N, C-alpha and C positions, 0 to 999 in steps of 0.2 A: 830758187823757186821756179823760174822760167824753164830751167832744164827739166824739172819734173813735169810741168804743165805741157811742155812740148812733146812729151811722150804719150800724152793722153789723146787717143785717136779722135774723140769727139771734139776736142779743142782744135786739132789739125783740120778736121772737116769744116768746122764752124769758121775758121780763118779762111779756108778756101772759098766758102760761101761769101764771105765779106768781099774778098778780092773779085769774085765774079759779079757781085752786085755793083761794086764801084765801076767795073769795066762796062757793064751793060748800061748803067745810068748815065754814062758820059754822052751817050747818043740821044738822051731824052730831050724834048724841046726846051728851049731856053726858059720859057715861062714856068716850067716845072722845077727849076733850080732850087727854089726855096719852098717848094711844096712836096710833090711826090718823091722827087730825087732825094731831097734831104731826109724825108721820113724813112725811105727805104734804107738809106745808108745808116741812119741812126739805129733803126731796128736791127739791121744786120750786125753792126758793131756791138750792140748790146748783148748779143748771144755769147760770143767768146769772152767779152768783158765780164759778164756775170759768172761765167765758169771760172775765170781767173780770180775774181774777187772772192767768190765763195770758197774756193780752195785755200786762199790766203787767210781766211777767217779762223781756220784752225779747229773748228768744231763741226761735227757731222750735221748737227741741226742747222747751223748757218749755211753750210755747203749745200744742203738740200734746199733751203730757202732760196738761195741764189740760182740754183739749177732750175727751180720752178719759175723764177723770173726770166731766165734765159729761154725756157720753153714758151712762156707768154710772148716774149719778143719775137720768137721764131714764128709763132702762129700769126702775129700781126704782120710779119714780113710775107708770109705765104699769101695772105689776102692782098697785100700790096703788089705782089708778083702777078696775081690774077688780074688785078685792076690795070696794071701796066699792059698786060696782054689785051684786055678788052678795050683799052684806049688805043691799041695798035702801036704802042711804044716798043713792044718786043714781039717778035714773031713766035710761032708755035714751037719751033726747035729750041729757041732760047728759053721759052716758058717751061717746056718739058725738062730741060737740063737744070734750070734753077729750082724747079719744084722737086725734082728727083733728089737733088743735093740737100734741099731743105728737109725733105722727108727722111733722108738718111740721118741727118743730124738729129732730127726729132726722135727717131727710134733709138739712137745712141743715148740721148738725154734721158729718155724714158727708162732705158735699161740701167743707167747709172743711178737714177732716182730710186728705182725699185731695189737695187742692191743696197743703197743707203738705208732705205726704210726697213729692209729685212735684217739689218745688222743691229 
């Protein structure tokens, strides 16, 4: 199953986003460890996790449902990235990079959801 999922570009990009979030949140203030840092990491991990779980369910209906959950987690993460920037935890360059990656994952998720709906 992981061999199949690893070929899915949206999964690869979502995994890359998780790694980027973990890297950037290492530098967040200590008082954010159980707040924004934790929330951002959970939301980021939720995206590829839902892609994997939906694919494993074996039905198009379930797969679409989990992809929609992944999209919801991604939107939550995009807000948290904005908040981190506004709190000055990340600079403009990192903000732009993370947001660009998140938007790319979002477009891919939307495309995959659309293909499942039309089948």
